[in-house]
C-alpha positions in Angstrom: -32.8 -107.7 207.4 -29.9 -104.8 206.5 -27.3 -104.3 204.2 -24.9 -101.8 202.9 -27.1 -101.2 199.8 -28.8 -104.0 197.8 -26.8 -106.5 197.9 -28.8 -108.3 201.0 -31.8 -108.4 198.2 -30.1 -111.4 197.3 -30.4 -113.0 200.9 -34.3 -111.8 200.9 -35.1 -112.9 197.1 -34.0 -116.4 198.8 -35.7 -115.8 202.5 -39.4 -114.8 200.4 -38.9 -118.1 198.1 -39.5 -120.3 201.3 -42.0 -121.2 203.8 -43.3 -119.6 206.4 -44.0 -116.4 205.0 -41.9 -113.9 207.5 -42.9 -110.2 207.6 -39.8 -108.4 206.7 -38.1 -105.0 207.1 -34.7 -104.7 204.8 -32.9 -101.8 205.0 -30.4 -100.6 202.5 -27.7 -98.7 204.3 -26.8 -97.3 200.6 -25.6 -93.6 201.5 -22.5 -95.8 203.3 -22.4 -98.3 201.0 -20.2 -100.7 200.6 -18.9 -101.1 203.6 -16.5 -103.3 201.9 -14.3 -100.0 201.2 -14.8 -98.6 204.8 -13.1 -99.0 208.4 -14.3 -100.8 210.8 -15.0 -98.8 213.2 -17.6 -97.0 211.0 -18.9 -100.3 209.9 -19.3 -101.3 213.7 -21.4 -98.0 214.2 -23.3 -98.6 211.1 -24.6 -101.5 212.6 -25.2 -101.1 215.9 -27.8 -97.7 214.4 -29.4 -99.7 211.9 -29.9 -102.9 215.0 -31.3 -100.7 217.0 -33.8 -98.9 214.5 -34.9 -102.7 212.9 -35.7 -103.5 217.2 -37.5 -100.4 217.9 -39.8 -101.7 215.1 -40.4 -104.5 216.3 -38.0 -107.6 215.2 -37.2 -110.6 216.4 -34.9 -112.1 214.1 -31.9 -109.9 212.5 -30.5 -111.0 209.5 -27.1 -109.2 208.8 -27.4 -109.6 205.0 -23.6 -108.8 204.2 -20.5 -110.3 204.5 -18.4 -107.5 205.6 -20.9 -106.4 208.6 -21.0 -110.2 209.9 -17.4 -110.5 209.5 -16.6 -107.1 211.4 -19.9 -106.5 213.6 -22.2 -109.9 214.1 -20.0 -110.9 217.3 -20.3 -107.5 218.5 -23.9 -107.3 217.8 -24.9 -110.7 219.7 -22.6 -109.3 222.8 -25.1 -106.0 222.8 -28.5 -108.0 222.0 -28.0 -111.2 223.8 -31.8 -111.6 223.5 -31.8 -111.5 219.8 -31.6 -114.2 217.3 -28.8 -113.0 214.6 -28.5 -114.9 211.4 -25.2 -113.7 209.2 -23.5 -114.4 206.2 -20.0 -115.7 205.7 -18.2 -116.5 202.5 -19.0 -120.3 201.3 -15.6 -121.5 202.5 -16.6 -125.1 203.7 -19.1 -125.7 200.9 -16.7 -125.0 198.6 -14.3 -127.2 200.0 -16.3 -130.0 200.0 -17.5 -129.3 196.8 -13.9 -129.5 195.4 -12.2 -132.3 193.7 -8.4 -130.6 193.9 -9.2 -129.0 197.3 -7.8 -125.6 195.2 -10.7 -123.1 195.5 -11.5 -119.1 195.3 -12.9 -116.3 197.6 -14.3 -113.7 195.6 -15.1 -111.2 198.4 -14.2 -107.3 199.4 -10.9 -106.1 200.7 -12.8 -105.8 204.5 -14.2 -109.2 204.4 -10.8 -111.1 203.8 -9.0 -109.0 206.3 -11.0 -109.3 209.1 -10.6 -111.3 212.1 -13.5 -113.6 211.7 -12.6 -114.6 208.3 -9.0 -115.5 209.2 -10.3 -117.7 211.7 -12.4 -119.2 209.4 -9.9 -120.0 206.8 -7.7 -121.5 209.7 -10.1 -123.9 211.0 -11.5 -125.3 207.5 -8.8 -124.8 205.1 -6.0 -126.9 206.4 -4.4 -128.7 203.7 -6.1 -126.7 200.9 -5.4 -124.1 198.6 -7.3 -120.8 198.8 -7.5 -117.7 196.6 -8.4 -114.6 197.9 -9.7 -112.5 195.8 -10.5 -109.3 196.7 -13.1 -107.5 194.6 -11.9 -103.9 195.0 -14.8 -101.4 193.7 -16.8 -104.5 192.4 -19.7 -104.3 195.4 -20.3 -100.2 194.9 -20.0 -100.9 190.5 -23.0 -103.5 191.2 -25.0 -100.9 193.1 -24.5 -98.4 191.5 -25.4 -99.7 187.6 -27.0 -102.3 185.3 -25.4 -104.8 183.9 -24.4 -103.8 180.3 -22.3 -100.8 182.2 -18.4 -100.9 180.9 -17.0 -100.5 184.4 -19.2 -103.1 185.9 -17.9 -105.7 183.0 -14.5 -104.6 183.4 -14.5 -104.9 186.5 -16.0 -108.6 186.6 -13.2 -109.1 183.7 -10.8 -108.4 186.0 -11.4 -109.8 189.1 -12.7 -113.1 187.4 -10.2 -113.5 185.3 -7.3 -113.4 187.4 -9.3 -116.4 189.7 -9.7 -118.0 186.3 -5.7 -117.9 186.2 -5.7 -119.1 189.7 -6.6 -122.4 188.3 -9.1 -123.0 191.3 -12.2 -125.3 190.5 -14.4 -124.2 192.9 -15.3 -120.6 193.6 -17.1 -119.3 196.6 -19.5 -115.6 196.2 -18.5 -114.0 199.5 -20.4 -110.9 198.9 -24.1 -110.6 198.5 -23.7 -108.6 196.0 -21.8 -110.6 193.7 -25.3 -112.9 192.9 -26.7 -110.7 190.8 -23.5 -110.9 188.5 -22.9 -114.4 189.1 -23.9 -115.5 185.5 -21.3 -113.1 184.3 -18.7 -114.3 186.6 -19.4 -117.7 185.4 -19.2 -116.6 181.5 -15.4 -115.3 182.5 -14.7 -118.5 184.8 -15.7 -121.0 182.2 -17.7 -124.0 182.2 -15.0 -126.5 184.5 -15.4 -123.8 187.1 -18.1 -124.3 189.5 -19.7 -120.8 191.4 -21.5 -121.6 195.3 -24.1 -118.9 196.8 -24.8 -119.3 200.3 -28.2 -117.4 200.2 -30.1 -120.3 200.5 -28.5 -121.6 203.4 -29.0 -117.9 204.9 -32.7 -118.7 203.9 -32.6 -122.1 205.9 -31.3 -121.0 208.7 -33.8 -118.1 209.2 -36.5 -120.5 208.6 -35.4 -122.7 211.2 -34.8 -119.7 213.8 -38.2 -118.6 213.1 -40.0 -121.7 213.6 -38.6 -122.3 216.6 -40.1 -119.2 218.0 -43.4 -118.1 219.3 -43.5 -115.6 216.1 -47.1 -115.8 213.9 -46.6 -116.1 210.4 -48.7 -114.8 207.2 -49.3 -115.9 204.0 -49.3 -112.5 203.0 -46.5 -110.8 205.0 -45.3 -107.7 204.2 -41.8 -106.9 203.0 -41.2 -103.2 203.7 -37.7 -101.8 202.2 -36.2 -98.5 203.5 -32.8 -96.8 202.5 -30.6 -94.3 203.2 -29.6 -93.2 199.9 -32.4 -92.6 197.3 -35.7 -94.3 197.3 -36.2 -94.0 193.5 -32.9 -95.4 192.5 -33.5 -98.5 194.7 -36.7 -99.4 193.3 -35.2 -98.6 190.1 -32.5 -101.9 191.4 -35.2 -103.7 192.5 -37.2 -103.6 189.1 -33.9 -104.2 186.9 -32.3 -107.0 188.5 -35.1 -108.5 191.0 -38.7 -107.9 188.6 -40.1 -107.1 191.4 -42.2 -103.1 191.7 -41.3 -102.0 195.3 -42.2 -98.8 197.5 -39.1 -98.1 198.2 -39.0 -95.8 202.0 -36.6 -93.2 202.9 -34.3 -93.7 205.7 -32.5 -90.6 207.7 -28.8 -91.2 208.0 -28.6 -91.1 211.1 -30.8 -94.6 211.8 
């Protein structure tokens, strides 16, 4: 499992809460976070490097726990590694529309996700006859990556982006970046109680469970969870403790992974 940084930990948490116990190796590419503010070629390169690293370590299934990486790179990864099952993360447009009374919904995501060809195809396929507000939340993933809930920069970005969504008049919002669930309560406070917020972590975890059970992979009630980062291990360990309440040993990983 990998992400540009900490966002995929929301997926990791959901996977760990479901049976069977799956041994997990998670790579946070924090030195390059957030992917949503980088170019397509660089994102493709980082995703391929990390995938090869995970496969060398014996991975039997790879979760691209990042909306931007999924949008930009998962088709290329599947083509390059046809025998490996990949699970991606996409903005929850379909469940958002299904839950909407008005067929007027919003997607909060990084600029790169919303500009990707994969998301454009999803929008064209699913949103006919609907009104979809696309909120490109520049800076928000990076602020979550760096900060704590009470930091002024983070609170200002939440107020800005969620405020624009509220003004759009939607009744359902899909969180299209795996970083955003960490500030879901703050987003909901800005949106108000008339707007429903949808996160797709549980659906991703269910797909991991289904694919894992189809294979010949062993399960272990005490399955290990190893976290690596190309950034600062102490900073990531502090994030895990602050946002998830876990005490985790985080291992450094070279930038050339």
